[in-house]
C-alpha positions as CSV (number, residue, x, y, z in Angstrom):
1,X,116.0,67.3,109.4
2,X,116.1,65.2,106.2
3,X,119.6,64.4,105.0
4,X,119.7,65.6,101.0
5,X,122.3,63.1,100.5
6,X,119.5,60.5,101.0
7,X,116.8,61.6,98.7
8,X,115.0,58.5,97.2
9,X,115.1,57.8,93.5
10,X,112.1,60.1,92.8
11,X,113.7,63.2,93.9
12,X,116.1,62.6,91.0
13,X,113.4,61.6,88.6
14,X,111.4,64.9,89.0
15,X,114.1,67.5,88.9
16,X,116.0,67.7,92.3
17,X,119.7,68.1,91.4
18,X,121.0,69.6,94.7
19,X,124.4,68.8,95.8
20,X,125.0,66.3,98.6
21,X,125.1,67.9,102.4
22,X,127.9,66.7,104.5
23,X,127.0,64.9,107.9
24,X,124.8,67.0,110.0
25,X,126.2,68.0,113.6
26,X,123.2,66.8,115.3
27,X,121.0,63.8,114.8
28,X,117.9,63.7,112.6
29,X,115.0,64.5,115.1
30,X,112.8,61.8,113.3
31,X,111.0,63.8,110.8
32,X,108.5,61.8,108.5
33,X,109.4,61.0,105.0
34,X,108.8,63.6,102.5
35,X,105.3,63.5,100.5
36,X,105.6,64.4,96.8
37,X,102.7,66.7,95.4
38,X,100.6,65.3,92.6
39,X,102.3,67.9,90.3
40,X,105.5,66.7,91.1
41,X,104.4,62.9,90.1
42,X,102.0,63.7,87.3
43,X,103.0,66.2,84.3
44,X,99.5,66.4,83.4
45,X,98.5,67.7,86.9
46,X,101.4,70.1,86.3
47,X,100.2,71.5,82.9
48,X,96.6,71.9,84.7
49,X,98.3,73.8,87.4
50,X,100.0,75.8,85.0
51,X,97.0,76.8,82.9
52,X,95.3,77.9,86.3
53,X,98.3,80.2,87.1
54,X,98.3,81.5,83.5
55,X,94.5,82.2,83.9
56,X,94.8,83.9,87.3
57,X,97.5,86.4,85.7
58,X,95.6,86.9,82.6
59,X,92.4,87.8,84.8
60,X,94.5,90.1,86.6
61,X,95.4,92.1,83.3
62,X,91.7,92.2,82.5
63,X,90.8,93.7,85.9
64,X,93.6,96.2,85.2
65,X,92.0,97.1,81.8
66,X,88.6,97.5,83.5
67,X,90.0,100.1,86.1
68,X,91.2,102.3,83.0
69,X,87.8,101.9,81.5
70,X,85.9,102.6,84.6
71,X,87.8,105.8,85.0
72,X,86.7,107.2,81.7
73,X,83.0,105.6,81.9
74,X,81.7,106.9,85.3
75,X,81.1,110.6,85.8
76,X,82.7,112.3,88.8
77,X,81.3,115.4,90.2
78,X,78.3,117.0,91.7
79,X,75.9,114.5,90.0
80,X,78.0,111.3,89.7
81,X,76.6,107.7,89.4
82,X,76.2,105.9,92.4
83,X,75.9,102.1,93.3
84,X,74.4,101.2,96.8
85,X,74.9,104.8,97.7
86,X,78.6,105.1,97.0
87,X,80.1,106.6,94.0
88,X,80.1,104.2,90.9
89,X,83.6,105.3,89.9
90,X,85.1,105.0,93.4
91,X,83.4,101.2,93.6
92,X,84.6,100.3,90.1
93,X,88.2,101.8,90.4
94,X,88.5,100.0,94.0
95,X,87.1,96.7,93.0
96,X,89.0,96.4,89.7
97,X,92.5,97.4,91.0
98,X,92.1,95.3,94.1
99,X,91.3,92.3,92.1
100,X,94.1,92.9,89.8
101,X,96.5,93.1,92.7
102,X,94.9,90.0,94.4
103,X,94.9,87.8,91.3
104,X,98.4,88.3,90.8
105,X,99.2,87.4,94.5
106,X,96.9,84.1,94.3
107,X,98.7,83.2,91.0
108,X,102.2,83.6,92.4
109,X,101.1,81.4,95.6
110,X,99.5,78.7,93.4
111,X,102.8,78.7,91.3
112,X,104.8,78.5,94.4
113,X,102.5,75.7,96.0
114,X,102.1,73.5,93.1
115,X,105.1,73.8,90.5
116,X,108.2,75.3,92.0
117,X,110.6,72.9,93.5
118,X,109.3,71.2,96.9
119,X,112.5,70.0,98.6
120,X,113.7,70.3,102.0
121,X,117.2,72.4,102.3
122,X,119.6,72.4,105.2
123,X,121.5,75.6,105.9
124,X,123.9,75.5,109.0
125,X,124.7,78.7,110.7
126,X,127.9,80.5,109.6
127,X,129.9,83.4,110.4
128,X,128.5,86.8,109.4
129,X,131.1,87.2,106.5
130,X,130.7,84.0,104.4
131,X,133.7,82.4,102.8
132,X,134.1,82.8,98.9
133,X,133.0,79.0,98.6
134,X,129.8,79.7,100.4
135,X,129.0,82.9,98.5
136,X,129.6,81.0,95.2
137,X,127.1,78.2,96.6
138,X,124.6,81.0,97.4
139,X,124.8,82.1,93.8
140,X,124.4,78.5,92.7
141,X,121.3,78.0,95.0
142,X,119.7,81.3,93.3
143,X,120.5,80.1,90.0
144,X,119.1,76.6,90.9
145,X,116.0,78.2,92.4
146,X,115.4,80.0,89.2
147,X,115.9,77.0,87.2
148,X,113.3,74.9,89.6
149,X,110.8,77.7,89.5
150,X,110.0,76.8,85.9
151,X,110.0,80.6,84.8
152,X,112.3,79.6,82.0
153,X,110.5,76.2,80.9
154,X,107.2,77.3,81.4
155,X,106.5,79.9,79.0
156,X,103.0,80.3,79.5
157,X,103.3,81.5,83.1
158,X,106.2,83.8,82.2
159,X,104.4,85.4,79.5
160,X,101.1,86.0,81.5
161,X,102.9,87.3,84.7
162,X,104.8,89.8,82.4
163,X,101.4,90.9,80.9
164,X,99.5,91.0,84.2
165,X,102.5,93.1,85.9
166,X,103.4,95.2,82.8
167,X,99.6,96.4,82.4
168,X,99.6,97.8,85.9
169,X,101.6,100.5,84.7
170,X,98.6,101.6,83.1
171,X,96.7,102.9,86.3
172,X,99.8,104.8,87.2
173,X,99.7,106.9,84.2
174,X,95.8,107.5,84.5
175,X,96.2,108.4,88.1
176,X,99.0,110.6,87.4
177,X,97.2,112.3,84.8
178,X,94.2,112.9,87.6
179,X,96.5,115.0,89.8
180,X,95.1,118.0,87.5
181,X,95.3,120.0,84.2
182,X,98.5,120.5,82.5
183,X,100.4,123.8,82.6
184,X,99.8,124.3,78.8
185,X,96.2,123.8,78.8
186,X,94.3,127.1,77.4
187,X,91.9,129.1,79.2
188,X,88.3,127.8,79.2
189,X,85.2,129.9,78.6
190,X,83.5,128.9,81.8
191,X,86.3,128.4,84.3
192,X,89.8,129.2,83.2
193,X,91.2,125.8,82.7
194,X,94.8,125.1,83.2
195,X,97.7,126.3,85.4
196,X,98.5,129.3,83.3
197,X,95.2,130.8,83.2
198,X,92.5,131.9,85.7
199,X,88.7,133.1,85.7
200,X,90.0,136.6,85.1
201,X,91.0,135.7,81.5
202,X,87.4,134.7,80.7
203,X,86.3,138.2,79.7
204,X,87.1,141.7,79.6
205,X,86.9,144.4,82.4
206,X,85.7,141.7,84.9
207,X,84.8,143.4,88.2
208,X,86.5,142.5,91.3
209,X,83.6,141.6,94.0
210,X,83.8,140.7,97.7
211,X,84.5,137.0,98.2
212,X,81.4,135.4,99.8
213,X,79.1,138.0,99.3
214,X,79.9,138.9,95.8
215,X,79.3,142.6,95.9
216,X,81.3,144.9,93.5
217,X,83.7,147.4,94.9
218,X,84.3,151.1,94.2
219,X,87.7,152.8,95.4
220,X,85.8,155.1,97.7
221,X,84.6,152.0,99.6
222,X,88.3,151.5,101.0
223,X,90.1,153.3,103.4
224,X,93.9,153.1,104.3
225,X,95.1,150.2,105.5
226,X,92.0,147.9,104.5
227,X,92.5,144.6,103.1
228,X,89.7,143.0,101.0
229,X,89.5,139.3,99.9
230,X,88.2,139.5,96.3
231,X,87.1,137.1,93.5
232,X,86.1,137.8,89.8
233,X,82.3,138.7,89.1
234,X,80.4,135.9,87.9
235,X,82.5,133.1,89.7
236,X,79.6,132.1,91.8
237,X,77.7,131.1,88.8
238,X,79.8,127.9,89.1
239,X,79.2,125.2,91.4
240,X,80.9,122.3,93.3
241,X,84.2,121.4,92.0
242,X,84.3,124.0,89.1
243,X,83.7,126.8,91.6
244,X,86.4,125.4,94.0
245,X,89.0,124.9,91.2
246,X,88.3,128.5,89.9
247,X,88.7,130.1,93.3
248,X,91.7,128.1,94.2
249,X,93.3,130.2,91.2
250,X,91.4,133.5,90.9
251,X,91.4,134.4,94.5
252,X,92.9,138.1,95.4
253,X,93.7,140.4,98.0
254,X,93.4,144.2,97.6
255,X,94.9,146.5,99.8
256,X,94.7,150.4,100.0
257,X,97.6,152.3,101.1
258,X,99.1,156.0,100.2
259,X,99.7,156.4,96.6
260,X,103.3,157.7,97.1
261,X,104.4,154.5,99.0
262,X,103.7,152.3,96.1
263,X,106.9,151.5,93.8
264,X,105.5,150.1,90.7
265,X,107.1,147.7,89.0
266,X,108.5,148.3,85.0
267,X,105.4,148.6,83.0
268,X,103.1,148.5,86.0
269,X,102.7,152.2,86.5
270,X,99.0,152.0,85.8
271,X,98.2,148.7,87.4
272,X,97.0,150.3,90.6
273,X,94.3,152.8,91.4
274,X,94.1,155.5,94.3
275,X,96.7,153.5,96.4
276,X,94.6,150.4,95.7
277,X,96.6,147.4,94.6
278,X,95.7,143.8,93.9
279,X,97.6,140.7,94.0
280,X,97.0,136.8,94.0
281,X,96.1,135.4,97.0
282,X,97.8,132.3,96.4
283,X,101.3,132.0,97.8
284,X,104.1,131.3,95.2
285,X,105.9,128.7,97.6
286,X,103.5,125.8,97.9
287,X,100.0,127.5,97.2
288,X,98.6,128.5,100.6
289,X,96.0,131.4,100.9
290,X,97.7,134.5,102.1
291,X,95.6,137.2,104.2
292,X,97.7,138.4,107.3
293,X,98.5,141.8,106.6
294,X,100.7,144.2,108.7
295,X,99.3,147.8,107.2
296,X,102.5,150.0,108.7
297,X,105.0,147.9,106.7
298,X,102.7,146.8,103.9
299,X,103.9,143.1,104.3
300,X,101.7,140.0,104.0
301,X,102.5,136.9,105.7
302,X,101.8,133.4,104.4
303,X,100.8,131.4,107.7
304,X,101.8,127.7,106.4
305,X,105.6,128.5,106.1
306,X,105.9,132.3,106.8
307,X,106.8,133.7,103.6
308,X,106.5,137.3,103.7
309,X,105.7,139.7,100.8
310,X,106.0,143.6,100.5
311,X,103.0,144.7,98.8
312,X,104.2,148.1,98.4
313,X,107.3,146.9,96.3
314,X,105.5,144.5,93.5
315,X,105.0,142.0,96.2
316,X,108.6,140.9,96.5
317,X,109.7,138.1,98.8
318,X,111.4,139.8,101.8
319,X,111.4,136.5,104.0
320,X,110.8,133.0,103.9
321,X,111.0,130.2,101.2
322,X,109.0,131.5,98.4
323,X,110.8,131.9,95.0
324,X,109.1,134.6,93.5
325,X,106.8,137.6,94.0
326,X,103.2,137.1,94.0
327,X,101.6,137.8,90.7
328,X,99.5,141.4,90.3
329,X,96.5,142.0,88.7
330,X,95.9,145.0,86.9
331,X,93.1,147.1,88.0
332,X,91.0,149.7,86.3
333,X,87.7,151.4,86.9
334,X,84.5,150.6,84.6
335,X,81.8,153.2,83.6
336,X,80.1,152.6,86.6
337,X,82.9,153.4,89.0
338,X,83.5,149.9,90.0
339,X,87.1,148.3,90.4
340,X,87.7,145.7,87.2
341,X,90.9,143.9,86.0
342,X,92.3,145.1,82.8
343,X,93.4,141.4,82.1
344,X,94.3,138.2,83.6
345,X,97.4,137.8,85.7
346,X,100.4,138.0,83.2
347,X,102.3,135.1,84.9
348,X,100.8,132.0,86.4
349,X,99.6,131.9,90.2
350,X,100.6,129.4,92.6
351,X,103.8,127.2,93.2
352,X,107.1,127.8,91.4
353,X,107.5,124.4,90.3
354,X,108.6,125.1,86.7
355,X,110.5,128.0,85.2
356,X,108.6,131.1,84.7
357,X,110.9,132.5,81.8
358,X,109.0,132.9,78.6
């Protein structure tokens, strides 16, 4: 290993100010003399390298901006645009985010190879707990590394690096926004947008129809102990993603029991009909679909984490991690004798991740 105390004059001339190292415990194995890089000897070459690194960081920032632009420009859905058989949005987002990260990496590599200090350092083995002197020497070495990296004296690199890394926060915001609608979004005339609204709120007296087949239901169609999976009438007019989003919030289960077995909640005395009662199918724990019904106890079980709800008693939780009862859908009968919803759910469906107090 080269003895740092014997650096030639070029080392001092080009910025190496490392302290001398004591005699080494082993002989120098005969390493070749250190070869200085062009950027160490020519300030013009160093300036060109600085511009190259800065350009790479700036291009990274441009790619990040193009990522955000692509998110809003390309359509996503059943009729989305394609490039070579792949979704244009997927291709653009992947390419631009990949380039943004790659250009930062390449810029840092070029910075280290051409501009950071290029010296050979010897570090002898030491006990697990270094002495105070060694600790201070480590701090000094870190400070020296910061100085020799050129971050302080090369503002163009520093600013372009901060720009490229800072702009990378924009995709984080965009992707978090893409997780879903905000809780406060109002109902949409087509599908019931937002977590506080469902398709049941897009009209008045919407019929409860059987899932999959879409046929309306009369009270006489059900017998004691029956459980029916239902959805709002008209939901099958939607397609693709819109249909799945609407069903994920509006799906319900209806059961029929003896009317005197139902313990209605306060203000819900007229929400059931002839022993038929209707609740959201979406578990209030993490949103799994519920349909495992025990007719003798009127308990319904979530298969994901075993939350159990008593449908005869306002679907209150009797076991498991769920934090609140299933939302209840108020039922009525229309002029043709079919079951309809009096209104939308009076509370949000799904997981209890925010306070339900109004």
